[in-house]
C-alpha positions as semicolon CSV with decimal commas, in nm:
position;residue;x (nm);y (nm);z (nm)
1;X;-10,940;2,548;19,190
2;X;-11,021;2,844;19,347
3;X;-11,328;2,806;19,348
4;X;-11,311;2,452;19,508
5;X;-11,093;2,659;19,770
6;X;-11,393;2,946;19,841
7;X;-11,670;2,686;19,890
8;X;-11,431;2,576;20,167
9;X;-11,452;2,895;20,348
10;X;-11,782;2,930;20,259
11;X;-11,923;2,597;20,383
12;X;-11,648;2,475;20,651
13;X;-11,454;2,802;20,697
14;X;-11,144;2,573;20,749
15;X;-10,945;2,299;20,593
16;X;-10,759;1,999;20,792
17;X;-10,564;1,845;20,534
18;X;-10,518;1,825;20,165
19;X;-10,355;1,561;19,934
20;X;-10,189;1,659;19,677
21;X;-10,129;1,359;19,463
22;X;-10,247;1,382;19,102
23;X;-9,935;1,227;18,841
24;X;-9,863;1,228;18,485
25;X;-9,615;0,934;18,323
26;X;-9,505;0,857;17,936
27;X;-9,192;0,756;17,916
28;X;-8,989;0,926;17,684
29;X;-8,630;0,932;17,685
30;X;-8,477;1,233;17,775
31;X;-8,283;1,268;17,363
32;X;-8,681;1,192;17,261
33;X;-8,785;1,453;17,480
34;X;-8,999;1,745;17,324
35;X;-9,084;2,112;17,517
36;X;-9,460;2,023;17,533
37;X;-9,374;1,699;17,694
38;X;-9,200;1,827;17,988
39;X;-9,438;2,122;18,061
40;X;-9,764;1,872;18,065
41;X;-9,534;1,666;18,356
42;X;-9,480;1,970;18,494
43;X;-9,784;2,104;18,478
44;X;-9,980;1,828;18,591
45;X;-9,709;1,708;18,826
46;X;-9,536;1,973;19,007
47;X;-9,697;2,273;18,901
48;X;-10,084;2,225;19,033
49;X;-9,934;2,188;19,382
50;X;-9,673;2,467;19,379
51;X;-10,004;2,689;19,336
52;X;-10,211;2,508;19,513
53;X;-10,069;2,482;19,845
54;X;-10,051;2,875;19,900
55;X;-10,433;2,856;19,881
56;X;-10,483;2,561;20,122
57;X;-10,235;2,729;20,318
58;X;-10,485;2,978;20,380
59;X;-10,786;2,826;20,482
60;X;-10,561;2,602;20,763
61;X;-10,497;2,648;21,083
62;X;-10,171;2,502;21,317
63;X;-10,228;2,122;21,299
64;X;-10,325;2,081;20,936
65;X;-10,109;1,933;20,698
66;X;-10,060;1,885;20,324
67;X;-9,971;1,536;20,251
68;X;-9,810;1,580;19,890
69;X;-9,706;1,244;19,711
70;X;-9,396;1,157;19,549
71;X;-9,218;0,885;19,375
72;X;-8,894;0,693;19,563
73;X;-8,799;0,748;19,134
74;X;-8,679;1,136;19,243
75;X;-8,363;0,932;19,421
76;X;-8,305;0,705;19,169
77;X;-8,424;0,806;18,785
78;X;-8,486;0,513;18,571
79;X;-8,438;0,478;18,184
80;X;-8,723;0,734;17,935
81;X;-8,870;0,853;18,301
82;X;-8,592;1,173;18,332
83;X;-8,847;1,396;18,354
84;X;-9,116;1,259;18,535
85;X;-8,845;1,180;18,802
86;X;-8,765;1,569;18,798
87;X;-9,116;1,669;18,892
88;X;-9,093;1,419;19,194
89;X;-8,798;1,559;19,295
90;X;-8,919;1,934;19,285
91;X;-9,183;1,815;19,564
92;X;-8,974;1,679;19,790
93;X;-8,747;1,988;19,723
94;X;-9,077;2,185;19,762
95;X;-9,177;2,014;20,109
96;X;-8,828;2,112;20,239
97;X;-8,902;2,458;20,175
98;X;-9,171;2,651;20,211
99;X;-9,414;2,390;20,428
100;X;-9,193;2,360;20,712
């Protein structure tokens, strides 16, 4: 992603909006979840947003926005979706922290 932000800086100078909407869901029960499943789901759904946002902020000015796409499942889990739900809760938590 670093190359993308470098190109934006070189061509435009500023960034008005970022929409973070990557998502991965795989139905796996809590008992069957593996560290690999957990890592893959968090890497795609939460880690990317967490580390992309500070890079974007460096190019943003007052009035710019970062839009984090979450899901209602962060409030109400569904069978076989505990890991996915946790990643969406992480996004909600993140939005109430450093991005405010």
